[in-house]
C-alpha positions as CSV (number, residue, x, y, z in Angstrom):
1,M,26.2,11.0,-4.7
2,P,27.7,12.8,-1.6
3,Q,25.4,13.0,1.3
4,D,25.5,16.7,1.5
5,Q,24.3,17.1,-2.1
6,A,20.6,17.2,-2.6
7,P,19.1,15.0,-5.3
8,Q,18.2,16.9,-8.5
9,D,14.6,17.4,-9.5
10,R,13.9,16.9,-13.2
11,N,11.5,19.5,-14.8
12,I,8.9,18.1,-17.1
13,S,7.1,20.1,-19.8
14,P,3.3,20.3,-19.5
15,D,3.0,18.4,-22.8
16,D,5.3,15.6,-21.5
17,R,3.5,15.5,-18.2
18,A,0.1,15.1,-20.0
19,R,1.6,12.4,-22.3
20,L,3.4,10.5,-19.6
21,D,0.9,10.9,-16.7
22,Q,-0.5,7.4,-17.0
23,V,3.0,5.8,-17.0
24,F,4.2,7.9,-14.0
25,M,1.1,7.2,-12.0
26,Q,1.2,3.5,-12.7
27,V,4.7,3.2,-11.3
28,V,3.7,5.2,-8.2
29,L,0.4,3.3,-7.6
30,D,2.3,0.0,-8.1
31,V,4.9,1.0,-5.5
32,Q,2.1,2.0,-3.0
33,A,0.2,-1.3,-3.5
34,Q,3.3,-3.6,-3.3
35,V,4.7,-1.7,-0.2
36,Q,1.4,-2.1,1.7
37,Q,1.4,-5.9,1.0
38,T,4.9,-6.4,2.5
39,R,5.4,-8.0,5.9
40,P,8.5,-7.9,8.3
41,E,11.1,-10.5,7.2
42,Q,11.7,-11.6,10.8
43,P,9.4,-11.9,13.9
44,G,9.6,-9.5,16.8
45,N,8.9,-6.0,17.7
46,L,12.2,-4.6,16.4
47,A,11.7,-6.1,13.0
48,A,8.1,-4.8,12.9
49,M,9.3,-1.3,13.9
50,F,11.9,-1.2,11.1
51,H,9.5,-2.5,8.6
52,K,6.9,0.1,9.5
53,E,9.5,2.8,9.2
54,S,10.5,1.6,5.7
55,V,6.9,1.3,4.6
56,S,6.3,4.9,5.8
57,D,9.4,6.2,4.0
58,A,8.4,4.5,0.8
59,L,4.9,6.0,1.0
60,Q,6.2,9.4,1.9
61,G,8.5,9.3,-1.1
62,C,5.5,8.5,-3.3
63,A,3.7,11.5,-1.9
64,M,6.7,13.6,-2.7
65,L,6.7,12.2,-6.2
66,I,3.0,13.0,-6.8
67,A,3.4,16.5,-5.4
68,G,6.3,17.2,-7.6
69,W,4.5,15.7,-10.6
70,N,1.6,18.1,-10.0
71,E,4.2,20.9,-10.3
72,N,5.6,19.5,-13.6
73,R,8.8,17.9,-12.1
74,V,10.1,14.6,-10.9
75,D,11.1,15.1,-7.3
76,G,14.7,13.9,-6.8
77,A,14.3,13.6,-3.0
78,G,11.1,11.5,-3.5
79,V,12.9,9.2,-5.9
80,Q,15.8,8.7,-3.5
81,R,13.6,8.2,-0.4
82,S,11.3,5.7,-2.2
83,A,14.1,3.8,-3.8
84,K,16.1,3.5,-0.5
85,A,13.0,2.3,1.4
86,L,12.1,-0.2,-1.4
87,R,15.5,-1.7,-1.3
88,G,15.2,-2.0,2.5
89,L,12.0,-3.9,2.0
90,G,13.6,-6.3,-0.5
91,L,11.9,-4.7,-3.5
92,G,15.0,-3.9,-5.6
93,E,13.3,-4.3,-9.0
94,L,10.6,-1.8,-8.0
95,A,13.3,0.6,-6.7
96,G,14.9,0.5,-10.1
97,R,11.6,1.4,-11.7
98,V,11.3,4.4,-9.4
99,E,14.8,5.5,-10.2
100,K,14.0,5.4,-13.9
101,L,11.4,8.1,-13.4
102,R,14.3,10.5,-13.3
103,Q,14.6,9.9,-17.1
104,I,10.9,10.2,-17.9
105,G,10.3,12.7,-20.7
106,G,13.9,12.7,-21.7
107,E,13.5,10.6,-24.9
């Protein structure tokens, strides 16, 4: 995706939101829990600073996802921000789960 193009939100019907709420929140809560358990991969202040920034980005992305979900949509920017931060923290599988939220309700 070009950098000047904003990620697309995905609208969710109120019925789908009610039906999928537990699945969505489980992914977001799992992201929050796993991110908070990570530690910098290398010693030193610089590694700690980058780690803290990545954790903050992942958690802010989760907050964006929750806010969007409360408005019956999957926030595209929240997905992108969380997934990028998760990959930076070495949590690629979890990033993939977050990216799959874009397809939620599309079955």
